[in-house]
N, C-alpha and C positions, 0 to 999 in steps of 0.2 A: 388469495387475491385473484380476481377474474382478469380476463384479457382487457376488458374496458378500463378496469382500475389501473392496470399496468400502462395502458396508453395514456391515461390521465396523469399518472406519475411522470411518464416520459415528457408529456407536454409541460408539466411544471418545471422539470429540469431544463427543457428548451427555453422556457421563459427566464429562468435564472441565467442561462448561458447568454441570452440576448442582453440582459441587464448587465452582466459582467463585462461585456464589450464596451459599455459606455461609462464605466467607472474608472477613474484615473485622473492624474494631474493634467495631462495633455487634453486639449479641447477637441475631443472626438464626440460630437453630438450628431443626432439624426439630421437637424437642419443643416449642419456643416457638410455632412455627407451628401445630402440631397442637393446642396448648392454646388457640389463638385469641387470642394476645397481639396487641392492636391495634397497638402500637408496632412489633413485629416485622413484622407484615404491611404496615404503611405503608413501612418501610424496604425491605422485600422488593420491593414493587411500584414504589416511587418511585426506588430506587437500584440494587438488585442486578439485577433483570431488565433494565432499560435498559442497565446497564453490560455485562452478559454479552452482550446482543444486539448492542451496538455493537462489542464485541471480535470477535464472529463475523463481522459484516458487513464491518468494516474488514480483517480478516485475509483473508477470501475475496477481496474486491475488489482489494486491493493486490497480492495474489499473481497473480491473473489479469491485472491491468494490467501487471505485470512480464513475464509470458509474452507478451502482445501486443507490448510494447515490444521484446522480444528478436526477435520475428518481423519487426517493422518495420525494425529496425536490422540484421537478419541477423547478430546477435551475441549469444551467451549470457551476456555479462558486463555487460549494461546493464539498468537499471530506472529508474523515475521519479526516485529519489533520487540516481542517478549520472549523469544526463544533463541536469540543470538544470531538470527539470519541477517538482519540489517547491520549489526555490529561486525559480523564477519565480512559482509560486502564492503564495508568501509575499510576494514583491515586490508582487503585485497586491493582496493584503490590506492591505499597508502603504499603498499608494497610495489605496485607497478609505477607509481609516481616517483618513488625513491630509486628504483632500479632502472627505469626508462623514463626520464623526465619528459621527453617529447613524444610519448606514446599517443596514438590516436584515441579518440573517444571510444571507438569500437573495441580496441584492445583493452582499455580500462574496464569496459563493460564485461568482456569475456573473463578477465581475471577475477573481477568482482563476483561474477556468477559462480565460478569455481569455488571461491572462498565461501560464498553464501551456501552452496550445496554442502561443503564440508562442515560448516557450522551447524546447519540444520540436521545433517546426518549425525553429528555428535550429540545433539540434543535428543534425537530419537533413540540413539544408542543408550544414553543415560536413562531415558524414560523407561526403557525395557528392564532396567536393573532396579527400578523403584518397586519394592515388594507390594505396597498397598495401593498404589496408583490413586492416592487421595486427590479429589477434584481440585482442591485449593492448593495442594502441594505442587502440582505440575507447573502452573505458571510461575510460582516462586522459584522453582528449579531453573526454569528458562530465563527468568530475570537475572538470577545470580550468574548463570553461564554467560549471558550477554554482558553483565557487568565486568566479568573477568576479561572477556575479549575486548571490551571497550577500554579497560584499564591498560591492557597491553598496547592497544592502538594509540592511546593518548601518550603513553610513555615514549614510544618510538617517534610519534609526531613531534613531541617536545625535543627529542634528541636531534631530529633533523630539521627543526625550525619550521614545522608544517602545521602548527596548531590552528592557525587561522584558516588554512585550507581545510583541515579536518572539520572545523566548525561549520563550514559551508556545506559539507556533505551531511552533517548530522541534523541540520535544521532545514526542513522543507521550505522552499521559497520559490515562487513563480515569477518574481520580479525580473529575473534575468533571462526569461524565456523569450526568444526572438525567432523569426523565421530562419531556418537553417541550423537551429540549435536544439530542436525538440523532436526531430523526425524519428529518432530511435524509439520514442514512446509508442509509435504505431506497432512496434513488435509486441508490446504488452496487449494490444487489442487482439492480435491473433492468438496470443496465449490465453486470453480470457475466453475466446471462442472454443479453444481446445478444452479448457476447464469445463465449459458447459457441455460439450459433447461427451466428456468422460464422467459426468456427474454421477450417473448410476454406478459406475465402477468404484468411484471414490466412496459412495455410500456403502457399498458392499464391503470394501476394504476397511471402512470405519467400524464394522462389526467384529473385527478381529481376524487374525490370520487363519485359524482353524475353520471358522465358519465360512469365510469367503473361499477358502480352498475347497471345502466340501461342495460349494456351489459351482465349482469349475473355474474360478477366477485365478489368474496368475497374480498372486498377492504381491510378490516382489516387483514385478513389472509395473503394476499400478502405483506402488509406493515410489518407484523410481521416476515414473512420469510426473507424479505430484511434486516430488523433490525438484525436478528440473523446472517445472512451471513456476513454483514458488521462488526458486533461486534466481531464475532469469527475470521475473517481474521485479523482485527486490533489487537486483543489480541495476537494471535499466532505470528504475525510478531514482535510486540513490545517485547514480551517475548524472542523470539529467536534472533532477529536482532537489534531491536530498531526502532525508528521512521524514516520514509523516507517521508518527507513532499512534497506536491505539485504533487506527482506522479499520484495520482488518479484524479487530476484536469487537468493537461496538456495533458495526453495521450488520454483520451476520447474526449477532445475538438479538438485535432489535427486530430484524426481519423474522427470525425464528419465533420471537414472542408474538409477533403480529400474524404470521401466516403459517406457523408450524414448521416441521422439520423435513418436509418433502424437498430434497435437495434439487431435483430437476426443476421444480417450480420456483425454488428459492433463488437460484442463480441469477435470473433476470432481475428480480427485485433487489438482490444484493448489489448488482452492478448499477442499477438506476439510482438506488438510494445512496450508494457510495459516491457516485458522481454528483448528485444533488447536495450531499452533505459537504463535500470539499468545496464545491462552488459557493455555497452559503458562507462557509468559513473564510474563503478567500475574499469575498465581497466585504465581510465584516472586518477582516484585517486591513483592507484598503480604506474603509470608510470611518473606522473608529477613531483614528488620529489623523485624518486627512489634513494636509497633503502628504503626511508621512505614512509609512506602511509597516504593519506588523506581519512577520512571516507566517504563512499559513500553518506551518508546523507548530508554532507556538499556540495559535488559536485552537487547532485540533487537539493538541496536548491538553490544554486547559479544559476543554469540553469533554474530551475522551477520558481523562483521569477521573472526573466526577462520575461519568457514566460507568466506568470500570468498577469503581468502588460500589456504586449502586447495584451492579450485577453481582458482585461478590457477596454483598450483604443480603441481597435477595435470595441468592442460592443458599446462603447459610441459614436464613430464616426458614426456608422451605425444608431444609434438612432437619432443623431443630424442631 
């Protein structure tokens, strides 16, 4: 994709963002804003702008995190929600909620990030012990590992009567985003930038430890950097929004199909397409049963599961 195409894609995402600000039950219309309606302006700044900003930030960050995860695992069918990262972050939030019920949001994010890093590290450790490294076996191992962690989390949430709270973390929903409750997401914007700056190193690391070491790359340091980026992004999004599954899987793969595997050039496209995809799903979730709202995690899951199956079948046909 050329620079002009990327600018055009960014303009399309900006148009979706503007449309998103005027979709909702409350009367926030352009005529009302131009007329100086104080209620409309309050809703606009307190709810609509923070919500749209959080959608863009979460979409960009999770998509780039999925791309980094695929490079680390050397497999295009993994992302934070299919390798146990998100489930581990949820377990961390549950632990800190039980141990310190009045913990601040930043404390929950920190503990969730540590648990997410441990869960991701466990997946990578298990991956090294798989002898054949079958392309389709890797995501299945990650899904099973995530299922085990999710089962443990659900059991303890049931014992401590926190199942309803757990569900709010596992289903991505932007309806509760307000000014003062989403600012942590700006952290993931900085992490996305770091991921872009380190794109070439992640590409080299994705070629294997021996190859990257022969090129003079500190393989373990790069893997640790990727682990920190993926874990922090997953933790911040889960704490602020909830889980948005399949996003980090389908966006990098669709961008790869369209523009190839040049990671340095792919990262901006992954970020832009991820933001636009979540914006579109969020608008659909608000409009399909208006005035009620379907959580964006449900919409992304429905679309993402279909695309995930398509990518798996397409890969299998190409191999066959």
